[in-house]
C-alpha positions as CSV (number, residue, x, y, z in Angstrom):
1,M,-3.2,14.2,7.1
2,M,-6.8,14.1,5.8
3,D,-8.0,12.6,2.6
4,F,-11.1,11.7,0.7
5,S,-12.4,8.3,1.8
6,L,-12.3,5.6,-0.9
7,E,-14.6,2.6,-1.2
8,Q,-13.9,0.0,-3.8
9,N,-11.5,2.3,-5.6
10,D,-14.0,5.2,-5.9
11,L,-14.9,8.2,-3.8
12,K,-17.2,7.3,-0.9
13,I,-20.4,9.3,-1.0
14,I,-22.7,9.6,2.0
15,N,-26.0,11.5,1.7
16,G,-24.7,13.1,-1.5
17,D,-21.5,14.4,0.0
18,I,-17.9,13.2,-0.5
19,S,-16.8,11.5,2.7
20,L,-13.4,12.2,4.4
21,C,-11.4,9.6,6.2
22,K,-12.5,9.5,9.9
23,N,-9.0,10.3,11.3
24,Y,-5.4,10.5,10.3
25,V,-4.8,6.8,11.1
26,D,-7.5,5.8,8.5
27,A,-6.0,8.3,6.0
28,T,-2.5,6.9,6.5
29,A,-3.8,3.3,6.1
30,Q,-5.5,4.4,2.8
31,A,-2.3,6.1,1.6
32,I,-0.3,2.9,2.3
33,A,-2.9,0.8,0.3
34,I,-2.6,3.3,-2.6
35,Q,1.2,3.1,-2.5
36,L,1.1,-0.7,-2.5
37,K,-1.3,-0.8,-5.4
38,T,0.6,1.6,-7.6
39,F,2.7,-0.1,-10.2
40,S,6.0,1.4,-11.3
41,G,5.5,3.6,-14.4
42,E,1.7,3.7,-14.0
43,W,1.4,7.4,-13.3
44,F,2.2,9.3,-16.4
45,L,3.4,12.4,-14.5
46,D,6.2,10.5,-12.7
47,N,7.3,7.1,-13.9
48,N,9.5,6.7,-10.8
49,I,6.5,6.4,-8.5
50,G,5.3,2.8,-7.7
51,I,6.6,-0.6,-7.1
52,P,8.1,-2.6,-10.0
53,Y,5.7,-5.5,-9.7
54,L,5.6,-6.4,-13.4
55,S,9.4,-6.3,-14.0
56,Q,10.7,-7.5,-10.6
57,V,8.1,-9.2,-8.6
58,L,5.1,-11.0,-10.1
59,G,5.9,-14.3,-11.9
60,K,9.5,-14.3,-10.4
61,K,11.0,-16.1,-7.5
62,R,12.1,-13.4,-5.1
63,S,13.3,-13.5,-1.5
64,D,11.2,-12.0,1.3
65,R,14.1,-9.7,2.0
66,F,14.1,-8.3,-1.6
67,L,10.3,-7.8,-1.5
68,K,10.5,-6.1,1.9
69,N,13.1,-3.7,0.7
70,L,11.0,-2.7,-2.3
71,I,8.0,-2.1,-0.1
72,V,9.8,-0.3,2.7
73,Q,11.4,2.0,0.1
74,E,8.0,3.0,-1.3
75,I,6.0,3.1,2.0
76,S,8.7,5.2,3.7
77,K,7.7,8.2,1.5
78,I,4.4,8.5,3.5
79,S,4.6,10.9,6.5
80,N,3.8,9.8,10.1
81,I,5.3,6.3,9.7
82,K,7.8,5.4,12.3
83,E,8.3,1.7,11.8
84,L,7.3,-1.2,9.5
85,S,7.5,-4.8,10.9
86,N,6.2,-8.4,10.8
87,F,6.3,-8.7,7.0
88,S,4.9,-11.8,5.3
89,F,4.6,-12.5,1.6
90,N,2.6,-15.3,0.0
91,E,1.7,-16.2,-3.5
92,G,-1.9,-15.2,-4.2
93,V,-4.7,-17.6,-5.1
94,L,-4.6,-16.5,-8.8
95,P,-1.4,-16.6,-11.0
96,R,0.7,-13.4,-10.8
97,T,-0.7,-12.2,-7.5
98,I,1.0,-11.7,-4.2
99,A,-0.5,-11.3,-0.7
100,I,1.4,-8.8,1.5
101,K,0.9,-8.4,5.2
102,F,2.8,-6.2,7.7
103,N,2.4,-3.8,10.7
104,V,2.9,-0.1,10.6
105,I,3.6,1.9,13.7
106,L,2.9,5.6,13.4
107,S,4.7,8.5,15.0
108,D,2.0,8.6,17.8
109,K,2.5,4.9,18.3
110,S,-0.8,3.9,16.6
111,L,-0.8,0.5,15.0
112,I,-2.1,-0.2,11.5
113,L,-2.3,-3.8,10.2
114,I,-1.9,-4.0,6.4
115,N,-3.2,-7.0,4.5
116,E,-3.3,-6.4,0.7
117,S,-3.4,-8.6,-2.4
118,I,-1.7,-7.3,-5.5
119,G,-1.9,-8.7,-9.0
120,V,-2.6,-8.2,-12.6
């Protein structure tokens, strides 16, 4: 899997050229970050894509198990992922935010550490 490299939610440009992710591990980590930051109903071509943060997560008391299931269901759509583990969820610094941390093991046994903050 190769992808355009993103930097601060925009294409990364180096010497006037669009940069690609260095390897498939970086591309997979970027794909996971994009999946985590996509809110349910956000993409007009498919309202089923995304995590229902507004309706089921932010501003509500939910168990870690419930949150883990939502995330695993969405992240499992990405190829090359073998296992997700060591989930932790914390309320963010700002209201209606959540900090998500977990490990991803890829099919070639590469490890990716995910640490994202989601909010509105």
